[in-house]
C-alpha positions, 0 to 999 in steps of 0.5 A: 500500500502507498506510503504518502507524505505531505510536505508543508513549508511554514513561515510565520503561519501561527494564525492558519496552521492549527486549522490547516493541520486539522484539515490535513489530519482529517484528510490523511485519516480518511485516505487511510480509512479508505485503504488508499494510503498506509498507516505509515503515511505522515505529514511533514511540517517545515518551519522556515525560521519563523519568528512567531509561534509557528514552531511551538504549534508544530512541536505540539502537533508532533508530540500529540498522541497518535500524531500523524505529523513530523517536523523539520526546523531550519536554523534560519529563514531560507525561503519557500523553495529551500524549505520545500526542498528540505522537507522533500529530502527529509521525507523521501527515504521513508515514503513512496511518494510526497505531496507538496502544498502550502500551509494556507491550504488554498490548494484543494486537498481533495484532489489528492485522491486524483493525484494518487490515481495518477500515481497508481496509473504509473505517473512519477510526477502529478502536477496540480494545475489551476483551472482559472484565476478568477479569484485573483485580482486583475493585476496578479492574474495579468502578471502571473499569466504573462510571466508563464508565457514569457518563460515559455518564450525564453525556452523554459519548460514550465507547466502553465498555471502550476505553482508547487502543488504536486505529487512526486514519487520516490524515484522522482525525488531522488532525481530532483535531489541530484541537482546540486545548484544553489539557486532553486526554482523547482517549477523549472527543475522538475519538468526537466526530470523526464519521468512520466507526468500527469496534470490534475485541474483544481480550483484554488480556494480563498485564504481562511486566515492570516496574510500571504507571506509571499510578498511582492519582493519575494514573488519578483525574486522568484520570477527573476530566479526562474528566468536567469536559472534556466535561460541565457536568452536575456544575454543574447537579446542584449547582444541583438539589442546592442547590434540594433543600437549600433545600426541606429547609431550609424544611421544617426551619424550619416544623418548628422553629417548630411545635415552638417554639409547641407547647412541644416544643422541646429543646436543639436541639444535634444538629439544629443540628450536623447542619445546619451540617455538611451545609450546610458540606460541600455548600458546599465540594463546590460550590466544589470542582466550580466551582473545577475548571471555573474552573481549566480555563478558567484553563489554557485561556486562557493557551494554553501549549503542551501539550508541547515536543519536545526531539529527534526521530530518524527520519522524524518531521520535523513538529517539525524 
């Protein structure tokens, strides 16, 4: 029978975590009662260096009688992607498959039954894909869908309208952990694994309590990581833009000389200022993009750990 683990990254989730934990417990108990998963199945909560009461809540959940919860506590806040990977690594040797989901449970946990069906049909990776984004604001919907399309344009193999709600088999998890890069963008790495996959559509729910910890800054950082970690096309586009700018400069030089010899010259201040601002902005943009790639190289060659586990509770002995 399938031993299924859930991996739930938590960062300052004291308001929503008790309710989410209760819903997950009921779901796991229901799956066990229906004979779909084994009694060894568990729920791994990963505390990503929370500054509130998230860890005491997690500890109490794990220490309760007949608890279905395990825990991993990181030594400091390392970000959602690192916390998720830590939970997957902690769980993968004691389970047949893992489901990753957020602590706010906006992702419909009832589609896990369909995840299991696809897994039993032979899929190593099952993606949860949002049916629509009608619950999002216009700005968020527009930017999110535009981002997915932009990544596709850059050649990144990414699942449209999929975040981090997915099931992965143990074999797929071991494949994922063979990637040693420091800059994590799991949505781009996992499709590269090459195992058999399936997609399950679901409707995202409204958050029941608290506020999302995914700030605009974090979303922009993740978005830029996705672009620079999987595509060199931005640098190539800068090269093309540089050639186009050179051609425009040649045309402007010819125009300037013709104007001079025909006596049609003027003071030239507007064109001079436009040229300076345009070329200056282009140079800064190029330096910024190249600098991002160099910064990633700098971070990779130091080979610092992606996260440090401070403590574990329950059947997640990989870090002990």
